[in-house]
C-alpha positions as CSV (number, residue, x, y, z in Angstrom):
1,X,-21.0,-21.3,-33.3
2,X,-18.6,-20.5,-30.5
3,X,-19.4,-23.7,-28.7
4,X,-18.6,-25.8,-31.8
5,X,-15.4,-23.9,-32.4
6,X,-14.3,-24.4,-28.8
7,X,-15.1,-28.2,-29.2
8,X,-13.0,-28.4,-32.4
9,X,-10.1,-26.6,-30.7
10,X,-10.2,-29.0,-27.7
11,X,-10.4,-32.1,-29.9
12,X,-7.5,-30.8,-32.0
13,X,-5.4,-30.0,-28.9
14,X,-6.2,-33.5,-27.5
15,X,-5.3,-35.2,-30.7
16,X,-2.0,-33.3,-30.9
17,X,-1.1,-34.1,-27.3
18,X,-1.8,-37.8,-27.6
19,X,-0.1,-38.1,-31.0
20,X,3.2,-36.8,-29.7
21,X,3.7,-39.9,-27.6
22,X,3.7,-42.2,-30.7
23,X,6.5,-40.3,-32.4
24,X,9.3,-41.1,-29.9
25,X,12.6,-42.5,-30.9
26,X,13.2,-46.1,-29.8
27,X,14.9,-46.3,-26.4
28,X,18.3,-47.9,-26.4
29,X,18.6,-51.3,-24.7
30,X,20.0,-51.7,-21.3
31,X,23.8,-52.2,-21.5
32,X,24.6,-55.4,-19.8
33,X,28.3,-55.7,-18.8
34,X,27.8,-58.3,-16.1
35,X,29.5,-61.7,-16.2
36,X,27.1,-63.2,-13.7
37,X,23.5,-62.6,-12.6
38,X,22.4,-63.7,-9.2
39,X,18.7,-64.2,-8.4
40,X,17.9,-64.4,-4.7
41,X,14.4,-65.2,-3.6
42,X,12.1,-67.8,-2.1
43,X,10.5,-71.0,-3.4
44,X,8.5,-69.0,-6.0
45,X,11.8,-67.7,-7.5
46,X,13.2,-71.3,-7.4
47,X,10.2,-73.0,-9.1
48,X,8.5,-70.1,-11.0
49,X,10.5,-70.4,-14.2
50,X,11.2,-66.6,-14.2
51,X,14.9,-67.1,-14.5
52,X,14.6,-69.3,-17.5
53,X,12.4,-66.6,-19.2
54,X,15.0,-63.9,-18.5
55,X,17.9,-66.2,-19.7
56,X,16.0,-66.9,-22.9
57,X,15.4,-63.1,-23.5
58,X,19.1,-62.4,-23.0
59,X,20.0,-65.1,-25.6
60,X,17.4,-63.8,-28.0
61,X,18.9,-60.3,-27.7
62,X,22.2,-61.7,-29.0
63,X,24.3,-61.2,-25.9
64,X,27.7,-62.7,-26.5
65,X,28.9,-64.0,-24.2
66,X,25.7,-64.6,-22.2
67,X,26.3,-64.0,-18.5
68,X,26.2,-67.0,-16.1
69,X,22.9,-67.1,-14.3
70,X,22.6,-68.4,-10.7
71,X,19.3,-69.3,-9.0
72,X,19.4,-69.0,-5.2
73,X,15.7,-69.4,-4.6
74,X,15.4,-70.9,-1.2
75,X,12.5,-73.2,-0.3
């Protein structure tokens, strides 16, 4: 009897503790006030397409004007 009561209490406590993480308010987006973004890296930066992905995400977020993006990946 005491063992099952202890088990129920532990399960309830665990459920409450994990459920609290799902009830957070949405975090505000990163405020971008830059006019230019410079990416410095190696050949992977130059050819990896990462900069195009980031530029697309900035445009999808509706940044107006979208900052100028410079790729200085060196081979």
